PDB file of N, CA, C and O in Angstrom, chain B, residues numbered from 101:
ATOM      1  N   MET B 101     -30.221  30.998 -31.382  1.00  0.00           N
ATOM      2  CA  MET B 101     -29.079  30.138 -31.520  1.00  0.00           C
ATOM      3  C   MET B 101     -27.939  30.897 -32.212  1.00  0.00           C
ATOM      4  O   MET B 101     -28.185  31.761 -33.053  1.00  0.00           O
ATOM      5  N   ALA B 102     -26.710  30.574 -31.858  1.00  0.00           N
ATOM      6  CA  ALA B 102     -25.557  31.282 -32.390  1.00  0.00           C
ATOM      7  C   ALA B 102     -25.266  30.843 -33.815  1.00  0.00           C
ATOM      8  O   ALA B 102     -25.584  29.730 -34.233  1.00  0.00           O
ATOM      9  N   ASP B 103     -24.667  31.736 -34.517  1.00  0.00           N
ATOM     10  CA  ASP B 103     -24.258  31.469 -35.898  1.00  0.00           C
ATOM     11  C   ASP B 103     -23.144  30.416 -35.894  1.00  0.00           C
ATOM     12  O   ASP B 103     -22.165  30.578 -35.165  1.00  0.00           O
ATOM     13  N   PRO B 104     -23.263  29.336 -36.689  1.00  0.00           N
ATOM     14  CA  PRO B 104     -22.243  28.280 -36.705  1.00  0.00           C
ATOM     15  C   PRO B 104     -20.850  28.797 -37.060  1.00  0.00           C
ATOM     16  O   PRO B 104     -19.854  28.298 -36.537  1.00  0.00           O
ATOM     17  N   LEU B 105     -20.773  29.777 -37.929  1.00  0.00           N
ATOM     18  CA  LEU B 105     -19.468  30.331 -38.295  1.00  0.00           C
ATOM     19  C   LEU B 105     -18.830  31.038 -37.102  1.00  0.00           C
ATOM     20  O   LEU B 105     -17.623  30.918 -36.893  1.00  0.00           O
ATOM     21  N   SER B 106     -19.607  31.762 -36.328  1.00  0.00           N
ATOM     22  CA  SER B 106     -19.093  32.452 -35.141  1.00  0.00           C
ATOM     23  C   SER B 106     -18.629  31.454 -34.094  1.00  0.00           C
ATOM     24  O   SER B 106     -17.589  31.637 -33.460  1.00  0.00           O
ATOM     25  N   VAL B 107     -19.407  30.402 -33.921  1.00  0.00           N
ATOM     26  CA  VAL B 107     -19.027  29.362 -32.952  1.00  0.00           C
ATOM     27  C   VAL B 107     -17.723  28.703 -33.383  1.00  0.00           C
ATOM     28  O   VAL B 107     -16.834  28.487 -32.560  1.00  0.00           O
ATOM     29  N   THR B 108     -17.606  28.385 -34.662  1.00  0.00           N
ATOM     30  CA  THR B 108     -16.385  27.757 -35.188  1.00  0.00           C
ATOM     31  C   THR B 108     -15.194  28.697 -35.017  1.00  0.00           C
ATOM     32  O   THR B 108     -14.121  28.262 -34.600  1.00  0.00           O
ATOM     33  N   ALA B 109     -15.367  29.962 -35.331  1.00  0.00           N
ATOM     34  CA  ALA B 109     -14.278  30.936 -35.189  1.00  0.00           C
ATOM     35  C   ALA B 109     -13.866  31.063 -33.726  1.00  0.00           C
ATOM     36  O   ALA B 109     -12.677  31.160 -33.425  1.00  0.00           O
ATOM     37  N   SER B 110     -14.823  31.064 -32.826  1.00  0.00           N
ATOM     38  CA  SER B 110     -14.508  31.144 -31.394  1.00  0.00           C
ATOM     39  C   SER B 110     -13.733  29.924 -30.937  1.00  0.00           C
ATOM     40  O   SER B 110     -12.789  30.040 -30.155  1.00  0.00           O
ATOM     41  N   ILE B 111     -14.122  28.769 -31.414  1.00  0.00           N
ATOM     42  CA  ILE B 111     -13.416  27.536 -31.045  1.00  0.00           C
ATOM     43  C   ILE B 111     -11.985  27.562 -31.569  1.00  0.00           C
ATOM     44  O   ILE B 111     -11.056  27.166 -30.865  1.00  0.00           O
ATOM     45  N   VAL B 112     -11.808  28.023 -32.796  1.00  0.00           N
ATOM     46  CA  VAL B 112     -10.466  28.116 -33.379  1.00  0.00           C
ATOM     47  C   VAL B 112      -9.599  29.063 -32.549  1.00  0.00           C
ATOM     48  O   VAL B 112      -8.433  28.768 -32.288  1.00  0.00           O
ATOM     49  N   VAL B 113     -10.157  30.185 -32.139  1.00  0.00           N
ATOM     50  CA  VAL B 113      -9.414  31.144 -31.321  1.00  0.00           C
ATOM     51  C   VAL B 113      -9.018  30.500 -29.986  1.00  0.00           C
ATOM     52  O   VAL B 113      -7.878  30.637 -29.543  1.00  0.00           O
ATOM     53  N   LEU B 114      -9.943  29.814 -29.362  1.00  0.00           N
ATOM     54  CA  LEU B 114      -9.652  29.159 -28.077  1.00  0.00           C
ATOM     55  C   LEU B 114      -8.596  28.071 -28.227  1.00  0.00           C
ATOM     56  O   LEU B 114      -7.698  27.964 -27.392  1.00  0.00           O
ATOM     57  N   VAL B 115      -8.690  27.270 -29.270  1.00  0.00           N
ATOM     58  CA  VAL B 115      -7.713  26.200 -29.503  1.00  0.00           C
ATOM     59  C   VAL B 115      -6.339  26.798 -29.787  1.00  0.00           C
ATOM     60  O   VAL B 115      -5.332  26.298 -29.286  1.00  0.00           O
ATOM     61  N   THR B 116      -6.289  27.856 -30.580  1.00  0.00           N
ATOM     62  CA  THR B 116      -5.012  28.520 -30.882  1.00  0.00           C
ATOM     63  C   THR B 116      -4.382  29.074 -29.603  1.00  0.00           C
ATOM     64  O   THR B 116      -3.178  28.924 -29.390  1.00  0.00           O
ATOM     65  N   ALA B 117      -5.174  29.700 -28.768  1.00  0.00           N
ATOM     66  CA  ALA B 117      -4.668  30.227 -27.501  1.00  0.00           C
ATOM     67  C   ALA B 117      -4.172  29.086 -26.598  1.00  0.00           C
ATOM     68  O   ALA B 117      -3.148  29.220 -25.928  1.00  0.00           O
ATOM     69  N   ALA B 118      -4.893  27.985 -26.585  1.00  0.00           N
ATOM     70  CA  ALA B 118      -4.482  26.834 -25.768  1.00  0.00           C
ATOM     71  C   ALA B 118      -3.161  26.254 -26.272  1.00  0.00           C
ATOM     72  O   ALA B 118      -2.302  25.866 -25.480  1.00  0.00           O
ATOM     73  N   ILE B 119      -3.008  26.200 -27.589  1.00  0.00           N
ATOM     74  CA  ILE B 119      -1.753  25.688 -28.160  1.00  0.00           C
ATOM     75  C   ILE B 119      -0.594  26.598 -27.780  1.00  0.00           C
ATOM     76  O   ILE B 119       0.454  26.110 -27.358  1.00  0.00           O
ATOM     77  N   GLN B 120      -0.758  27.896 -27.919  1.00  0.00           N
ATOM     78  CA  GLN B 120       0.303  28.849 -27.561  1.00  0.00           C
ATOM     79  C   GLN B 120       0.642  28.756 -26.075  1.00  0.00           C
ATOM     80  O   GLN B 120       1.817  28.784 -25.706  1.00  0.00           O
ATOM     81  N   SER B 121      -0.355  28.649 -25.236  1.00  0.00           N
ATOM     82  CA  SER B 121      -0.126  28.531 -23.794  1.00  0.00           C
ATOM     83  C   SER B 121       0.628  27.248 -23.464  1.00  0.00           C
ATOM     84  O   SER B 121       1.531  27.245 -22.627  1.00  0.00           O
ATOM     85  N   THR B 122       0.251  26.167 -24.123  1.00  0.00           N
ATOM     86  CA  THR B 122       0.916  24.886 -23.891  1.00  0.00           C
ATOM     87  C   THR B 122       2.377  24.950 -24.323  1.00  0.00           C
ATOM     88  O   THR B 122       3.256  24.440 -23.628  1.00  0.00           O
ATOM     89  N   LYS B 123       2.638  25.576 -25.472  1.00  0.00           N
ATOM     90  CA  LYS B 123       4.022  25.719 -25.938  1.00  0.00           C
ATOM     91  C   LYS B 123       4.848  26.555 -24.970  1.00  0.00           C
ATOM     92  O   LYS B 123       5.989  26.207 -24.665  1.00  0.00           O
ATOM     93  N   SER B 124       4.287  27.642 -24.493  1.00  0.00           N
ATOM     94  CA  SER B 124       4.996  28.501 -23.538  1.00  0.00           C
ATOM     95  C   SER B 124       5.286  27.756 -22.237  1.00  0.00           C
ATOM     96  O   SER B 124       6.382  27.858 -21.684  1.00  0.00           O
ATOM     97  N   LEU B 125       4.315  27.024 -21.765  1.00  0.00           N
ATOM     98  CA  LEU B 125       4.510  26.245 -20.547  1.00  0.00           C
ATOM     99  C   LEU B 125       5.575  25.176 -20.743  1.00  0.00           C
ATOM    100  O   LEU B 125       6.378  24.925 -19.845  1.00  0.00           O
ATOM    101  N   ASN B 126       5.584  24.551 -21.906  1.00  0.00           N
ATOM    102  CA  ASN B 126       6.585  23.537 -22.209  1.00  0.00           C
ATOM    103  C   ASN B 126       7.991  24.135 -22.184  1.00  0.00           C
ATOM    104  O   ASN B 126       8.912  23.532 -21.633  1.00  0.00           O
ATOM    105  N   VAL B 127       8.159  25.308 -22.773  1.00  0.00           N
ATOM    106  CA  VAL B 127       9.455  25.993 -22.766  1.00  0.00           C
ATOM    107  C   VAL B 127       9.870  26.324 -21.333  1.00  0.00           C
ATOM    108  O   VAL B 127      11.027  26.129 -20.958  1.00  0.00           O
ATOM    109  N   ALA B 128       8.936  26.820 -20.542  1.00  0.00           N
ATOM    110  CA  ALA B 128       9.238  27.164 -19.146  1.00  0.00           C
ATOM    111  C   ALA B 128       9.660  25.940 -18.353  1.00  0.00           C
ATOM    112  O   ALA B 128      10.601  26.010 -17.563  1.00  0.00           O
ATOM    113  N   VAL B 129       8.985  24.833 -18.549  1.00  0.00           N
ATOM    114  CA  VAL B 129       9.326  23.598 -17.836  1.00  0.00           C
ATOM    115  C   VAL B 129      10.711  23.105 -18.251  1.00  0.00           C
ATOM    116  O   VAL B 129      11.499  22.682 -17.405  1.00  0.00           O
ATOM    117  N   LYS B 130      11.007  23.157 -19.543  1.00  0.00           N
ATOM    118  CA  LYS B 130      12.331  22.722 -20.016  1.00  0.00           C
ATOM    119  C   LYS B 130      13.433  23.591 -19.420  1.00  0.00           C
ATOM    120  O   LYS B 130      14.471  23.078 -19.004  1.00  0.00           O
ATOM    121  N   ARG B 131      13.212  24.907 -19.376  1.00  0.00           N
ATOM    122  CA  ARG B 131      14.216  25.801 -18.777  1.00  0.00           C
ATOM    123  C   ARG B 131      14.411  25.492 -17.297  1.00  0.00           C
ATOM    124  O   ARG B 131      15.534  25.487 -16.794  1.00  0.00           O
ATOM    125  N   TYR B 132      13.313  25.238 -16.617  1.00  0.00           N
ATOM    126  CA  TYR B 132      13.394  24.919 -15.192  1.00  0.00           C
ATOM    127  C   TYR B 132      14.177  23.628 -14.981  1.00  0.00           C
ATOM    128  O   TYR B 132      14.986  23.536 -14.058  1.00  0.00           O
ATOM    129  N   MET B 133      13.943  22.638 -15.826  1.00  0.00           N
ATOM    130  CA  MET B 133      14.612  21.357 -15.674  1.00  0.00           C
ATOM    131  C   MET B 133      16.092  21.446 -16.015  1.00  0.00           C
ATOM    132  O   MET B 133      16.890  20.670 -15.489  1.00  0.00           O
ATOM    133  N   GLU B 134      16.476  22.378 -16.887  1.00  0.00           N
ATOM    134  CA  GLU B 134      17.865  22.525 -17.291  1.00  0.00           C
ATOM    135  C   GLU B 134      18.659  23.427 -16.348  1.00  0.00           C
ATOM    136  O   GLU B 134      19.869  23.579 -16.517  1.00  0.00           O
ATOM    137  N   ARG B 135      18.009  24.017 -15.378  1.00  0.00           N
ATOM    138  CA  ARG B 135      18.698  24.979 -14.506  1.00  0.00           C
ATOM    139  C   ARG B 135      19.825  24.327 -13.718  1.00  0.00           C
ATOM    140  O   ARG B 135      20.857  24.960 -13.497  1.00  0.00           O
ATOM    141  N   ASP B 136      19.658  23.079 -13.287  1.00  0.00           N
ATOM    142  CA  ASP B 136      20.721  22.419 -12.531  1.00  0.00           C
ATOM    143  C   ASP B 136      21.973  22.244 -13.383  1.00  0.00           C
ATOM    144  O   ASP B 136      23.090  22.453 -12.910  1.00  0.00           O
ATOM    145  N   LYS B 137      21.777  21.857 -14.646  1.00  0.00           N
ATOM    146  CA  LYS B 137      22.915  21.701 -15.549  1.00  0.00           C
ATOM    147  C   LYS B 137      23.591  23.050 -15.770  1.00  0.00           C
ATOM    148  O   LYS B 137      24.819  23.140 -15.786  1.00  0.00           O
ATOM    149  N   THR B 138      22.801  24.080 -15.937  1.00  0.00           N
ATOM    150  CA  THR B 138      23.344  25.424 -16.151  1.00  0.00           C
ATOM    151  C   THR B 138      24.104  25.899 -14.909  1.00  0.00           C
ATOM    152  O   THR B 138      25.177  26.492 -15.025  1.00  0.00           O
ATOM    153  N   LEU B 139      23.553  25.642 -13.738  1.00  0.00           N
ATOM    154  CA  LEU B 139      24.221  26.053 -12.499  1.00  0.00           C
ATOM    155  C   LEU B 139      25.524  25.280 -12.283  1.00  0.00           C
ATOM    156  O   LEU B 139      26.508  25.848 -11.809  1.00  0.00           O
ATOM    157  N   ARG B 140      25.533  23.992 -12.626  1.00  0.00           N
ATOM    158  CA  ARG B 140      26.778  23.215 -12.505  1.00  0.00           C
ATOM    159  C   ARG B 140      27.839  23.756 -13.454  1.00  0.00           C
ATOM    160  O   ARG B 140      29.012  23.863 -13.094  1.00  0.00           O
ATOM    161  N   ARG B 141      27.415  24.098 -14.677  1.00  0.00           N
ATOM    162  CA  ARG B 141      28.365  24.643 -15.652  1.00  0.00           C
ATOM    163  C   ARG B 141      28.902  25.995 -15.173  1.00  0.00           C
ATOM    164  O   ARG B 141      30.095  26.271 -15.297  1.00  0.00           O
ATOM    165  N   LEU B 142      28.026  26.830 -14.630  1.00  0.00           N
ATOM    166  CA  LEU B 142      28.447  28.121 -14.102  1.00  0.00           C
ATOM    167  C   LEU B 142      29.411  27.941 -12.930  1.00  0.00           C
ATOM    168  O   LEU B 142      30.405  28.660 -12.829  1.00  0.00           O
ATOM    169  N   GLN B 143      29.124  26.991 -12.047  1.00  0.00           N
ATOM    170  CA  GLN B 143      30.003  26.725 -10.904  1.00  0.00           C
ATOM    171  C   GLN B 143      31.382  26.290 -11.378  1.00  0.00           C
ATOM    172  O   GLN B 143      32.393  26.724 -10.826  1.00  0.00           O
ATOM    173  N   ALA B 144      31.432  25.438 -12.394  1.00  0.00           N
ATOM    174  CA  ALA B 144      32.719  24.985 -12.931  1.00  0.00           C
ATOM    175  C   ALA B 144      33.492  26.158 -13.533  1.00  0.00           C
ATOM    176  O   ALA B 144      34.705  26.263 -13.349  1.00  0.00           O
ATOM    177  N   GLU B 145      32.801  27.032 -14.244  1.00  0.00           N
ATOM    178  CA  GLU B 145      33.474  28.194 -14.823  1.00  0.00           C
ATOM    179  C   GLU B 145      33.980  29.142 -13.741  1.00  0.00           C
ATOM    180  O   GLU B 145      35.062  29.714 -13.874  1.00  0.00           O
ATOM    181  N   LEU B 146      33.218  29.310 -12.689  1.00  0.00           N
ATOM    182  CA  LEU B 146      33.666  30.158 -11.586  1.00  0.00           C
ATOM    183  C   LEU B 146      34.860  29.548 -10.861  1.00  0.00           C
ATOM    184  O   LEU B 146      35.766  30.269 -10.444  1.00  0.00           O
ATOM    185  N   ASP B 147      34.867  28.233 -10.710  1.00  0.00           N
ATOM    186  CA  ASP B 147      36.024  27.559 -10.108  1.00  0.00           C
ATOM    187  C   ASP B 147      37.270  27.770 -10.960  1.00  0.00           C
ATOM    188  O   ASP B 147      38.345  28.049 -10.431  1.00  0.00           O
ATOM    189  N   ASP B 148      37.126  27.637 -12.289  1.00  0.00           N
ATOM    190  CA  ASP B 148      38.262  27.859 -13.187  1.00  0.00           C
ATOM    191  C   ASP B 148      38.750  29.300 -13.105  1.00  0.00           C
ATOM    192  O   ASP B 148      39.954  29.553 -13.071  1.00  0.00           O
ATOM    193  N   LEU B 149      37.817  30.236 -13.075  1.00  0.00           N
ATOM    194  CA  LEU B 149      38.195  31.649 -12.977  1.00  0.00           C
ATOM    195  C   LEU B 149      38.920  31.928 -11.669  1.00  0.00           C
ATOM    196  O   LEU B 149      39.892  32.683 -11.646  1.00  0.00           O
ATOM    197  N   THR B 150      38.458  31.328 -10.589  1.00  0.00           N
ATOM    198  CA  THR B 150      39.113  31.496  -9.292  1.00  0.00           C
ATOM    199  C   THR B 150      40.556  31.011  -9.352  1.00  0.00           C
ATOM    200  O   THR B 150      41.458  31.670  -8.834  1.00  0.00           O
ATOM    201  N   LYS B 151      40.776  29.855  -9.987  1.00  0.00           N
ATOM    202  CA  LYS B 151      42.146  29.320 -10.108  1.00  0.00           C
ATOM    203  C   LYS B 151      43.039  30.253 -10.913  1.00  0.00           C
ATOM    204  O   LYS B 151      44.194  30.482 -10.554  1.00  0.00           O
ATOM    205  N   VAL B 152      42.503  30.788 -11.999  1.00  0.00           N
ATOM    206  CA  VAL B 152      43.287  31.712 -12.834  1.00  0.00           C
ATOM    207  C   VAL B 152      43.623  32.974 -12.051  1.00  0.00           C
ATOM    208  O   VAL B 152      44.760  33.445 -12.086  1.00  0.00           O
ATOM    209  N   LEU B 153      42.640  33.524 -11.346  1.00  0.00           N
ATOM    210  CA  LEU B 153      42.884  34.747 -10.578  1.00  0.00           C
ATOM    211  C   LEU B 153      43.855  34.504  -9.433  1.00  0.00           C
ATOM    212  O   LEU B 153      44.679  35.366  -9.128  1.00  0.00           O
ATOM    213  N   GLU B 154      43.768  33.333  -8.791  1.00  0.00           N
ATOM    214  CA  GLU B 154      44.725  33.009  -7.726  1.00  0.00           C
ATOM    215  C   GLU B 154      46.138  32.882  -8.285  1.00  0.00           C
ATOM    216  O   GLU B 154      47.098  33.330  -7.659  1.00  0.00           O
ATOM    217  N   ALA B 155      46.266  32.273  -9.464  1.00  0.00           N
ATOM    218  CA  ALA B 155      47.583  32.151 -10.091  1.00  0.00           C
ATOM    219  C   ALA B 155      48.136  33.527 -10.453  1.00  0.00           C
ATOM    220  O   ALA B 155      49.321  33.794 -10.253  1.00  0.00           O
ATOM    221  N   LEU B 156      47.285  34.398 -10.982  1.00  0.00           N
ATOM    222  CA  LEU B 156      47.727  35.760 -11.291  1.00  0.00           C
ATOM    223  C   LEU B 156      48.136  36.507 -10.036  1.00  0.00           C
ATOM    224  O   LEU B 156      49.136  37.224 -10.028  1.00  0.00           O
ATOM    225  N   ASN B 157      47.363  36.339  -8.983  1.00  0.00           N
ATOM    226  CA  ASN B 157      47.683  36.996  -7.721  1.00  0.00           C
ATOM    227  C   ASN B 157      49.034  36.530  -7.189  1.00  0.00           C
ATOM    228  O   ASN B 157      49.841  37.335  -6.722  1.00  0.00           O
ATOM    229  N   THR B 158      49.266  35.237  -7.265  1.00  0.00           N
ATOM    230  CA  THR B 158      50.551  34.692  -6.805  1.00  0.00           C
ATOM    231  C   THR B 158      51.694  35.240  -7.640  1.00  0.00           C
ATOM    232  O   THR B 158      52.729  35.639  -7.106  1.00  0.00           O
ATOM    233  N   GLU B 159      51.504  35.256  -8.956  1.00  0.00           N
ATOM    234  CA  GLU B 159      52.553  35.746  -9.854  1.00  0.00           C
ATOM    235  C   GLU B 159      52.833  37.232  -9.624  1.00  0.00           C
ATOM    236  O   GLU B 159      53.991  37.641  -9.541  1.00  0.00           O
ATOM    237  N   PHE B 160      51.781  38.033  -9.522  1.00  0.00           N
ATOM    238  CA  PHE B 160      51.993  39.454  -9.287  1.00  0.00           C
ATOM    239  C   PHE B 160      52.593  39.718  -7.912  1.00  0.00           C
ATOM    240  O   PHE B 160      53.443  40.597  -7.765  1.00  0.00           O
ATOM    241  N   SER B 161      52.170  38.983  -6.929  1.00  0.00           N
ATOM    242  CA  SER B 161      52.734  39.159  -5.590  1.00  0.00           C
ATOM    243  C   SER B 161      54.223  38.850  -5.604  1.00  0.00           C
ATOM    244  O   SER B 161      55.021  39.565  -4.998  1.00  0.00           O
ATOM    245  N   TYR B 162      54.590  37.787  -6.295  1.00  0.00           N
ATOM    246  CA  TYR B 162      55.992  37.405  -6.404  1.00  0.00           C
ATOM    247  C   TYR B 162      56.778  38.462  -7.159  1.00  0.00           C
ATOM    248  O   TYR B 162      57.878  38.845  -6.761  1.00  0.00           O
ATOM    249  N   TRP B 163      56.189  38.927  -8.264  1.00  0.00           N
ATOM    250  CA  TRP B 163      56.882  39.896  -9.099  1.00  0.00           C
ATOM    251  C   TRP B 163      57.036  41.237  -8.397  1.00  0.00           C
ATOM    252  O   TRP B 163      58.103  41.847  -8.462  1.00  0.00           O
ATOM    253  N   PHE B 164      55.981  41.707  -7.723  1.00  0.00           N
ATOM    254  CA  PHE B 164      56.052  43.000  -7.058  1.00  0.00           C
ATOM    255  C   PHE B 164      56.850  42.966  -5.769  1.00  0.00           C
ATOM    256  O   PHE B 164      57.206  44.018  -5.238  1.00  0.00           O
ATOM    257  N   SER B 165      57.134  41.796  -5.262  1.00  0.00           N
ATOM    258  CA  SER B 165      57.946  41.728  -4.049  1.00  0.00           C
ATOM    259  C   SER B 165      59.422  41.910  -4.378  1.00  0.00           C
ATOM    260  O   SER B 165      60.258  41.984  -3.477  1.00  0.00           O
ATOM    261  N   GLY B 166      59.745  41.984  -5.675  1.00  0.00           N
ATOM    262  CA  GLY B 166      61.137  42.178  -6.071  1.00  0.00           C
ATOM    263  C   GLY B 166      61.847  40.874  -6.333  1.00  0.00           C
ATOM    264  O   GLY B 166      62.972  40.868  -6.830  1.00  0.00           O
ATOM    265  N   LEU B 167      61.209  39.769  -6.006  1.00  0.00           N
ATOM    266  CA  LEU B 167      61.843  38.479  -6.212  1.00  0.00           C
ATOM    267  C   LEU B 167      61.716  37.990  -7.644  1.00  0.00           C
ATOM    268  O   LEU B 167      62.489  37.139  -8.083  1.00  0.00           O
ATOM    269  N   GLY B 168      60.777  38.506  -8.351  1.00  0.00           N
ATOM    270  CA  GLY B 168      60.522  37.991  -9.687  1.00  0.00           C
ATOM    271  C   GLY B 168      61.040  38.853 -10.813  1.00  0.00           C
ATOM    272  O   GLY B 168      60.656  38.650 -11.965  1.00  0.00           O
ATOM    273  N   GLU B 169      61.894  39.801 -10.519  1.00  0.00           N
ATOM    274  CA  GLU B 169      62.373  40.689 -11.567  1.00  0.00           C
ATOM    275  C   GLU B 169      63.111  39.933 -12.654  1.00  0.00           C
ATOM    276  O   GLU B 169      62.978  40.264 -13.832  1.00  0.00           O
ATOM    277  N   ASP B 170      63.890  38.920 -12.282  1.00  0.00           N
ATOM    278  CA  ASP B 170      64.635  38.140 -13.272  1.00  0.00           C
ATOM    279  C   ASP B 170      63.691  37.248 -14.074  1.00  0.00           C
ATOM    280  O   ASP B 170      64.002  36.887 -15.209  1.00  0.00           O
ATOM    281  N   ARG B 171      62.555  36.892 -13.506  1.00  0.00           N
ATOM    282  CA  ARG B 171      61.628  35.962 -14.174  1.00  0.00           C
ATOM    283  C   ARG B 171      60.947  36.611 -15.372  1.00  0.00           C
ATOM    284  O   ARG B 171      60.475  35.908 -16.265  1.00  0.00           O
ATOM    285  N   VAL B 172      60.887  37.935 -15.408  1.00  0.00           N
ATOM    286  CA  VAL B 172      60.220  38.624 -16.516  1.00  0.00           C
ATOM    287  C   VAL B 172      60.899  38.275 -17.829  1.00  0.00           C
ATOM    288  O   VAL B 172      60.227  38.118 -18.848  1.00  0.00           O
ATOM    289  N   TYR B 173      62.208  38.151 -17.821  1.00  0.00           N
ATOM    290  CA  TYR B 173      62.961  37.912 -19.047  1.00  0.00           C
ATOM    291  C   TYR B 173      63.129  36.427 -19.340  1.00  0.00           C
ATOM    292  O   TYR B 173      63.633  36.075 -20.406  1.00  0.00           O
ATOM    293  N   GLU B 174      62.731  35.560 -18.443  1.00  0.00           N
ATOM    294  CA  GLU B 174      62.883  34.117 -18.646  1.00  0.00           C
ATOM    295  C   GLU B 174      61.848  33.585 -19.621  1.00  0.00           C
ATOM    296  O   GLU B 174      62.088  32.550 -20.244  1.00  0.00           O
ATOM    297  N   ARG B 175      60.740  34.227 -19.778  1.00  0.00           N
ATOM    298  CA  ARG B 175      59.638  33.677 -20.590  1.00  0.00           C
ATOM    299  C   ARG B 175      59.782  33.951 -22.044  1.00  0.00           C
ATOM    300  O   ARG B 175      58.929  33.547 -22.836  1.00  0.00           O
TER     301      ARG B 175
END
């Protein structure tokens, strides 16, 4: 028959490993569930960046076409 202390130590090791595995799985599930929110936030930021870059493109195109030379000093 096995030593009771060894059996107890083995059980503690198994329970500790199960707890760590459960915590890791919980974190993974939470990250997976939050991915849609993260993707929506990223999409919104990319949309905002696109608008800023389009505005810059329009401004530079206007300025480099020679039509906006007077506008530089208006601001």
